C-alpha positions as CSV (number, residue, x, y, z in Angstrom):
1,T,-62.3,-91.9,-33.0
2,V,-64.0,-89.7,-35.6
3,P,-61.3,-87.3,-36.8
4,A,-63.4,-84.1,-36.3
5,V,-64.1,-85.1,-32.7
6,A,-60.4,-86.0,-32.0
7,A,-59.3,-82.7,-33.6
8,L,-61.7,-80.7,-31.4
9,D,-60.5,-82.5,-28.3
10,A,-56.9,-81.7,-29.3
11,L,-57.6,-78.1,-30.1
12,A,-59.2,-77.5,-26.7
13,E,-55.8,-78.4,-25.1
14,L,-53.7,-76.0,-27.2
15,P,-52.7,-72.4,-26.3
16,P,-54.1,-69.4,-28.2
17,G,-52.5,-69.0,-31.6
18,A,-51.4,-72.6,-31.9
19,V,-51.9,-74.5,-35.2
20,L,-53.0,-78.1,-35.3
21,E,-52.2,-80.3,-38.3
22,V,-54.8,-83.1,-38.6
23,I,-53.8,-86.0,-40.9
24,T,-56.4,-88.5,-41.8
25,D,-57.6,-90.9,-44.5
26,C,-61.3,-90.8,-43.4
27,P,-63.3,-89.5,-46.4
28,Q,-66.0,-88.0,-44.1
29,S,-63.4,-85.5,-42.8
30,V,-63.5,-83.5,-46.0
31,N,-67.0,-82.4,-44.9
32,S,-66.9,-82.6,-41.2
33,I,-63.7,-80.8,-40.2
34,P,-64.3,-77.7,-42.3
35,L,-67.8,-77.5,-40.9
36,E,-67.1,-78.3,-37.2
37,A,-63.8,-76.3,-36.7
38,P,-65.4,-72.9,-37.4
39,R,-68.6,-73.9,-35.6
40,H,-66.5,-74.3,-32.4
41,G,-64.6,-71.0,-32.9
42,Y,-61.4,-72.3,-34.6
43,E,-60.0,-71.1,-37.9
44,L,-59.5,-73.6,-40.8
45,L,-56.3,-72.2,-42.4
46,A,-55.9,-74.8,-45.2
47,Q,-56.8,-78.3,-46.3
48,R,-54.9,-80.5,-48.7
49,Q,-55.5,-83.9,-50.2
50,E,-52.6,-86.2,-51.3
51,G,-54.2,-89.3,-52.6
52,P,-56.3,-90.8,-49.8
53,T,-54.5,-88.6,-47.2
54,L,-56.2,-85.5,-46.0
55,R,-54.4,-82.7,-44.1
56,F,-56.1,-79.9,-42.3
57,Y,-54.4,-76.9,-40.6
58,I,-56.6,-75.4,-37.8
59,R,-55.7,-72.4,-35.7
60,V,-56.8,-71.7,-32.1
61,P,-58.0,-68.1,-31.9
62,E,-56.0,-65.6,-30.0
63,S,-57.3,-64.5,-26.6
64,E,-59.3,-61.3,-26.6
C-alpha cells in the first residue's frame, strides 16, 4: 500500500485530537504525505528523516 493512502485510511479511524505516527522508507512519502494530509483536513505536526526511515506525525482535527 502507498504510505499516504494507508495513513489517510488510518487517520479516518482515529478520534479527534489523535496523533498518528507514520513510519516508512518509501522515498515518495516525503512529497506525498505533506501534500495529502492537509488536503484531507489533517495537520502535519512534524516530519523527520533518520537515514532511509521517514517519520511523519499527523493530527486529526478537533471536532467543531
